[in-house]
LUMDOPA-668370 format. One record per residue (C-alpha): residue number from 0; z, y negated, x. Coordinates in steps of 0.02 Angstrom, whole numbers, plus 50000, padded with zeros to 5 digits. Last residue first. Example, Ala and Ser with C-alpha at 12.3 -4.5 7.8 and 13.67 -1.06 7.14 Angstrom:
% LUMDOPA-668370
 kepa     Z     Y     X
    1 50357 50053 50684
    0 50390 50225 50615
//
This chain:
% LUMDOPA-668370
 kepa     Z     Y     X
   75 51312 50974 49384
   74 51147 50901 49373
   73 51172 50810 49210
   72 51313 50701 49276
   71 51211 50642 49427
   70 51080 50576 49319
   69 50921 50671 49287
   68 50754 50576 49295
   67 50663 50531 49140
   66 50707 50357 49104
   65 50540 50290 49157
   64 50605 50193 49311
   63 50716 50337 49340
   62 50561 50450 49357
   61 50488 50330 49489
   60 50642 50346 49588
   59 50616 50530 49624
   58 50531 50493 49777
   57 50344 50513 49829
   56 50339 50337 49898
   55 50172 50296 49809
   54 50250 50288 49635
   53 50406 50186 49703
   52 50279 50056 49775
   51 50178 50023 49626
   50 50292 49883 49562
   49 50305 49796 49724
   48 50125 49813 49753
   47 50055 49736 49589
   46 50062 49553 49636
   45 49977 49597 49814
   44 49855 49710 49729
   43 49812 49580 49596
   42 49798 49438 49725
   41 49690 49533 49839
   40 49572 49581 49692
   39 49543 49404 49643
   38 49506 49358 49824
   37 49386 49501 49837
   36 49293 49440 49677
   35 49299 49259 49741
   34 49223 49311 49902
   33 49078 49400 49804
   32 49042 49252 49711
   31 49044 49144 49870
   30 48923 49261 49946
   29 48802 49258 49800
   28 48798 49076 49820
   27 48869 48935 49715
   26 48842 48761 49769
   25 48808 48689 49936
   24 48724 48777 50082
   23 48831 48748 50244
   22 48872 48935 50274
   21 48978 48945 50433
   20 49135 48856 50354
   19 49138 48896 50169
   18 49049 49074 50157
   17 49095 49138 50323
   16 49283 49069 50330
   15 49306 49130 50147
   14 49239 49297 50188
   13 49359 49316 50341
   12 49503 49255 50244
   11 49468 49379 50100
   10 49440 49523 50217
    9 49604 49489 50306
    8 49696 49487 50138
    7 49606 49641 50076
    6 49655 49737 50236
    5 49834 49682 50242
    4 49859 49720 50056
    3 49775 49901 50079
    2 49890 49923 50234
    1 50042 49879 50143
    0 50005 49997 50007
//
């Protein structure tokens, strides 16, 4: 999850540099539209990462989030 956020952040930054600094054409270009899509995906993933993290850890904490996990009183 952290690697995905880092890759998308660096990709969005590199695309922004290429589309707004190196490309001097004014207006909307295909590269700028693609950069906007990557930026949107980056924001969505970075915002969702804290909520998705327990699901990717492989622990039982995800079941407690759903209210399906056993409590210590039920185990004994």
